[in-house]
N, C-alpha and C positions, 0 to 999 in steps of 0.2 A: 700779025702776031696774036691778035685777039682770037682769030679762028683757031690758031694752033693751041692756044691756051684752053679754049672751049673743048677742042678735041681731046686734049690731055685729061681735062676734068671728066669728060664723058667716058674716056677709056678707064680712068680710075674708078668711076662710079660703077661701070660695068664689071670691073674686077671685083669690087666689093659685093655687088649683087651675086656674081658667080660664086664667090667664097661663101656667102650666106646660104646660097642654094645647096652648095656641097655639104655644109654643116647640117642643114635641115635634112638632106638626103641621108647623111650618115646617121643622124638621130632617128630618122624614120626607119632605116634599116635595122638599127639596134632594137627599136621598139617592136618591129615585126619579128625579129629573132626571139626576143623575150616572150612575145605573145605566142609564138609557135612552141617554145619550150613549155610555157604554162599550159597550153592546150594539150601537149603530149602528156604532161604529168596528170592533168585532169582526166584524160582518156585512160591512163594506167589505173588511176584511182577508181574510176567508174568500173573498169573491168574487174578490179579486185573486189569492189563492193558487190558486183553481180555474181562473181564466183562465191563470195562469202554468203550472199543471200541464198544461192542454190544449195550450198552446204547446210545452211541453217534450215532450209525447207526440208532437206533430207533428214536432218537430225530431228526436226519436229515430227515428221512422219514416223520415224523410228520410235520416238518417244510415245506418240499416240498408240502405235502398235503394241509397244511394251505395256503401256498403261491398260489397254484393252485386254491384253493377254493376262496381265496380273489380276485384273478385276474378275475376268472369267475364271481363272485358276482359283482365285480366292473363293468365289461363289461355289465352284465345284467342290473345293476342299471343305468348305463349311458345311455344305449339304452332305457330303460323304461322312464327315466327322459326326454330324448329328445322327445320321443313320447308324453309324458304328456305335455311337454312344447308346442309342436306343436298343440296338441288338445286345450290346454288352450288359445293359441294365436288365434286359429280358433273361439273358443267360445267367446273370447273377441271381435273379429271382428263382430261376429253375434250379440253380445250384443249391440255394438255401432250402428250397423245398425238398430236394433230393437228400441233403444232409439231415433235415428234420425227419424224413421218412426212414433214413438209415438208422438214426438214433432210436426212433421208435421200434424199429425191427430189432435192434440190439437189446433194448429193454425187454421186448416181448420174448426174445430168445433166451435172455437170462432168466426171466420168470418161468419160461417153459422148462428150461433145464432144471431149475429148482423144483418145479412141480413134478417133473419126471423122476428126479432123485427121491422125492418124498413118496411118490407113487410106487416106485420100485421097493422102497423100504416097507410100505404098508401092504402092497398088493402084488406079491411075488407071483401069484397065480395068473395075473393078467399079462402074460408075456406077449401074446399076439397084439393086444391093444398097444402095448409099449412100442412094439416094432412099427406099428402104423404111425404112432406118434413120432418115432425116429425118422420115418420116411417124410412126414410132414416137416420135421425140423430140417432135414436135408434140402427139401424144396425151398423152405424159407431162407436157408443159408445161400442157396443158389440165387434166389431173388435178391438177397443182400449183396451178393457179388455182382449181379447185373446192375443194381443201383450204383454200386461203387464204380463200375466201368462207365456207366452213363455220366456220373459225376466227373470222373477224370476226363472224359471226352468234352464235356461242357467247359471245363477249366481250360483245356487246350484251345478250344474255339475262342473262348474269351480272350486268351493271351494273343491269339492271331489277330483278332479284331483290334486289340489295343495297339499292337505293333503297326498295323495298317493306319490307324488314326495318327500315331506319332509320325509316320512317314509323310502323310498328307500335310501335317502341320509344318514339317521341315520344308516341304515343297512351297508352302505358302510363305514361309520366311524368306526363302531364296527369291521368290518372285517379287516380294516387297523390297529386298535389297537391290535387285536389278532396276526396279522403278526409281529408287533413290539415286542410283548412279546416273540414270537417264535424266533425272531432274537436275543433277549437278552439271551434266554436260550441256543441257539447255541453258542454264544460267550462265555458264562460261561463254557460250556462243553469243548470247545476248549482250554480254559485256564487250565482246570483240566488236560487234556491230555498232554499239554505242560509241566505242572509241574511234572507229573508222569514220563515223558520222561527225 
């Protein structure tokens, strides 16, 4: 009877050990599955971060390219604008000189006409001399017309250079706007990376 009792106790102990092992195996299996799910999620997150990092690098490269293009465009626009302003100032000086010469010619012409009228009244006999003076007057009038034509041409050139300078300034503003948009995109991408981390 004692042997039977010992065997029963041994069998009961073995059953308890077996149940304990089954519980441990179940727990270990659940832990393994949880670890596998966690590993999978981590791998997905790493892949997402790598893709985001690649996109960020592309955005940075585009931003650098835009910044360099904007800086180059700004330098060219500033240089061109300075040249155009210098040319415009030169043409304005020439225009002022032409206007001054034209005014002097008009004054001289008026004085000459007055002198001619007085000469005709006093010296009717000097018709030939008066005709020569009229020829000289016609030549001066032609010179005045040429000066007027030159003045009009200078004004047109100055207007053309002014329009070109305005166009360059508009291009500069557009390049700066694109640079601002790239900076906003870069800031947004950096916020996404910070959030993912």
